[in-house]
N, C-alpha and C positions, 0 to 999 in steps of 0.2 A: 143635088149638085154639091160637090165638095170643093173646097179650095185647099191646095197644098202650098205651103210656104217653104221656100228653099233659100239657102245661103250658099254661095259659091266660095270655094277656096280663094284666098288672095292670089291675084294674078291670073285666075282662070278667065278665058274669053267669055263674053256675054253671049249665051246661046239664044237663038230664036225658037228652037224646039229642043225638047229633051224627051226621049222615049216616045216620040211621035206627038207630043202635046205642045201646044203653043206656050211659050214662056213670056210672061209680062213683068215689067219692072214693078216692084212693090212700091217704090218711092220714085216715080218718074221725074219729079222736079227737084229732087234732093241735090244739094251742092256738096254735102259731106261724102267723101269717098267711101266711108264705112257703109253707108246706106246703099251705095251703088251695087253691092253684091247680093242684095235681097230681091227675090223674084217670087211670083205666084203662078200657079198652074190651076186653071179651073177645069175640074173633071166633070164629064157627063155622068148622069145617074147610073149608067150601066157599068161604071168602072169601080173596082174595089180600091178605095183610097189607101188602106193600109198596105196592100200589095204594091201600089205605085210608090209609096214612101219607101218601102223596103228596096225596091228596084232603084230608086233615085239615090239612096245612100250607098249603093254599090258602084255608082258612076264616079269616075275619078275627079270630076270638077265640082261635085256637090259635097259641101262640108256638113250641112244640116238640112234635114227635110222633116216636116211634120204636117199633120192635118190641122188646118185652122179651126179652132173651136167655134161653135155656132155663136152668133151674137145673142147676148142676153138682154131681156127687157129692162129698161131703167127702173 
């Protein structure tokens, strides 16, 4: 499973879905407006994360999209 992190353009409406995937707030309790534009999409294993990132960057509301790096051990 891969996580895609996205940032929307300023003023873009907050979507519930993009490209058929559920969009979740990355910072749901944030009070800062800047953090309000960051979201995550959790991809199932059968999806190619790089292809989804390329498709997301072609949507008008998405400013940035990338695959979240795996967590590293401390």
